[in-house]
Backbone bond lengths (Angstrom), bond angles and torsions (degrees), N, CA, C in turn:
res aa  C-N    CA-C-N  psi(-1)  N-CA   C-N-CA  omega(-1)  CA-C   N-CA-C  phi
1 M - - - 1.446 - - 1.525 111.28 -
2 S 1.332 116.35 -35.19 1.466 117.87 178.61 1.525 110.58 -67.52
3 L 1.327 117.28 -33.93 1.463 120.06 176.61 1.524 110.26 -65.15
4 M 1.324 117.52 -38.28 1.459 120.02 177.30 1.523 110.92 -67.03
5 F 1.327 117.57 -35.29 1.459 120.39 178.22 1.528 110.81 -65.64
6 V 1.324 116.45 -47.08 1.463 119.98 -179.76 1.525 110.21 -66.58
7 G 1.322 117.52 -47.32 1.461 120.56 179.58 1.514 112.29 -64.54
8 G 1.323 116.95 -37.51 1.454 121.14 -179.32 1.516 112.91 -71.42
9 S 1.326 115.61 -31.00 1.467 117.47 178.74 1.525 111.02 -75.00
10 M 1.326 117.26 -21.85 1.462 120.02 179.33 1.524 111.40 -93.23
11 S 1.333 117.59 -38.33 1.456 119.80 -175.98 1.521 109.80 -155.76
12 F 1.303 115.79 128.91 1.459 120.88 178.25 1.531 111.05 -64.72
13 L 1.331 117.15 -37.22 1.469 120.26 -179.75 1.528 111.56 -65.52
14 W 1.329 117.78 -36.96 1.463 119.77 175.93 1.522 110.42 -63.64
15 M 1.317 116.97 -41.10 1.463 120.52 179.23 1.520 110.99 -63.11
16 V 1.329 117.03 -41.91 1.461 120.87 178.19 1.524 110.27 -63.99
17 G 1.322 117.12 -42.74 1.465 120.97 179.51 1.511 112.74 -63.48
18 I 1.332 117.02 -44.42 1.467 120.69 179.03 1.517 110.51 -65.63
19 A 1.324 117.65 -41.40 1.466 121.05 178.81 1.529 111.09 -64.48
20 A 1.329 117.02 -39.70 1.465 120.30 178.04 1.526 110.66 -64.58
21 Y 1.328 116.65 -42.44 1.467 120.12 178.07 1.532 110.65 -60.87
22 I 1.324 116.91 -46.02 1.468 120.51 -179.81 1.521 110.39 -61.99
23 A 1.328 117.28 -42.45 1.467 120.87 -179.99 1.527 110.76 -63.26
24 V 1.334 117.32 -43.98 1.471 120.47 179.30 1.522 110.21 -63.69
25 E 1.327 116.44 -43.46 1.465 120.29 -178.80 1.526 111.54 -63.78
26 K 1.324 117.46 -37.88 1.461 120.82 -177.77 1.530 112.89 -79.31
27 M 1.340 117.85 -33.14 1.458 120.43 -172.08 1.526 113.88 -89.20
28 L 1.316 117.93 -29.52 1.465 119.58 -178.59 1.528 110.51 -75.42
29 P 1.322 117.13 144.36 1.467 119.51 178.43 1.530 112.19 -62.91
30 D 1.322 117.21 -29.99 1.466 120.75 179.33 1.527 110.07 -103.93
31 G 1.319 116.59 54.73 1.455 121.57 -178.84 1.515 113.07 -64.24
32 H 1.343 116.32 -31.52 1.471 119.38 178.61 1.526 111.07 -66.05
33 G 1.306 116.60 -35.40 1.462 120.22 177.23 1.519 111.74 -66.02
34 V 1.323 116.07 -38.70 1.461 120.81 177.49 1.528 109.42 -64.81
35 A 1.323 117.05 -41.94 1.461 121.20 179.49 1.530 110.59 -64.01
36 R 1.320 116.96 -41.87 1.473 119.99 178.64 1.521 111.21 -65.39
37 L 1.321 116.83 -41.63 1.462 120.43 178.64 1.531 110.60 -63.72
38 A 1.308 116.79 -42.01 1.466 120.06 177.59 1.528 110.32 -64.89
39 G 1.312 117.23 -39.84 1.465 120.80 177.42 1.512 112.09 -62.47
40 L 1.321 116.30 -44.41 1.463 119.71 177.82 1.525 111.34 -63.19
41 G 1.313 116.12 -39.35 1.455 119.95 177.85 1.518 112.17 -63.96
42 L 1.328 116.56 -41.35 1.463 119.72 178.85 1.523 112.19 -68.40
43 V 1.325 117.14 -37.94 1.469 120.12 176.02 1.525 110.45 -64.35
44 A 1.332 116.71 -43.07 1.467 120.26 178.26 1.521 111.06 -62.34
45 W 1.323 116.90 -41.96 1.462 121.61 178.07 1.531 110.62 -62.33
46 G 1.334 116.79 -42.29 1.461 121.43 178.03 1.512 112.36 -64.04
47 L 1.338 116.90 -42.75 1.464 120.25 178.18 1.520 111.59 -65.95
48 W 1.329 116.99 -38.74 1.456 121.05 177.93 1.534 110.69 -64.14
49 T 1.341 116.08 -42.93 1.452 120.77 178.41 1.539 111.00 -64.36
50 L 1.320 115.86 -41.39 1.463 120.74 177.83 1.520 110.66 -63.78
51 A 1.313 117.23 -43.20 1.472 120.85 -179.65 1.521 111.07 -63.64
52 Q 1.311 118.13 -35.11 1.461 120.72 179.39 1.519 111.89 -72.35
53 S 1.311 117.52 -28.36 1.468 119.51 -178.23 1.527 112.09 -80.67
54 L 1.323 116.44 -14.30 1.469 118.66 179.27 1.453 109.33 -85.44
């Protein structure tokens, strides 16, 4: 919820995106799979960003 507050105060679209992700993760029977996929995506994004800064 604190992430939604910070994201929502900066951008309405970020708040909508985070809320949609939370809703999908909670409502789908395989919510853990969605969380793992999102985690892998964020790690890949972080590694890509790190590689570009070097």
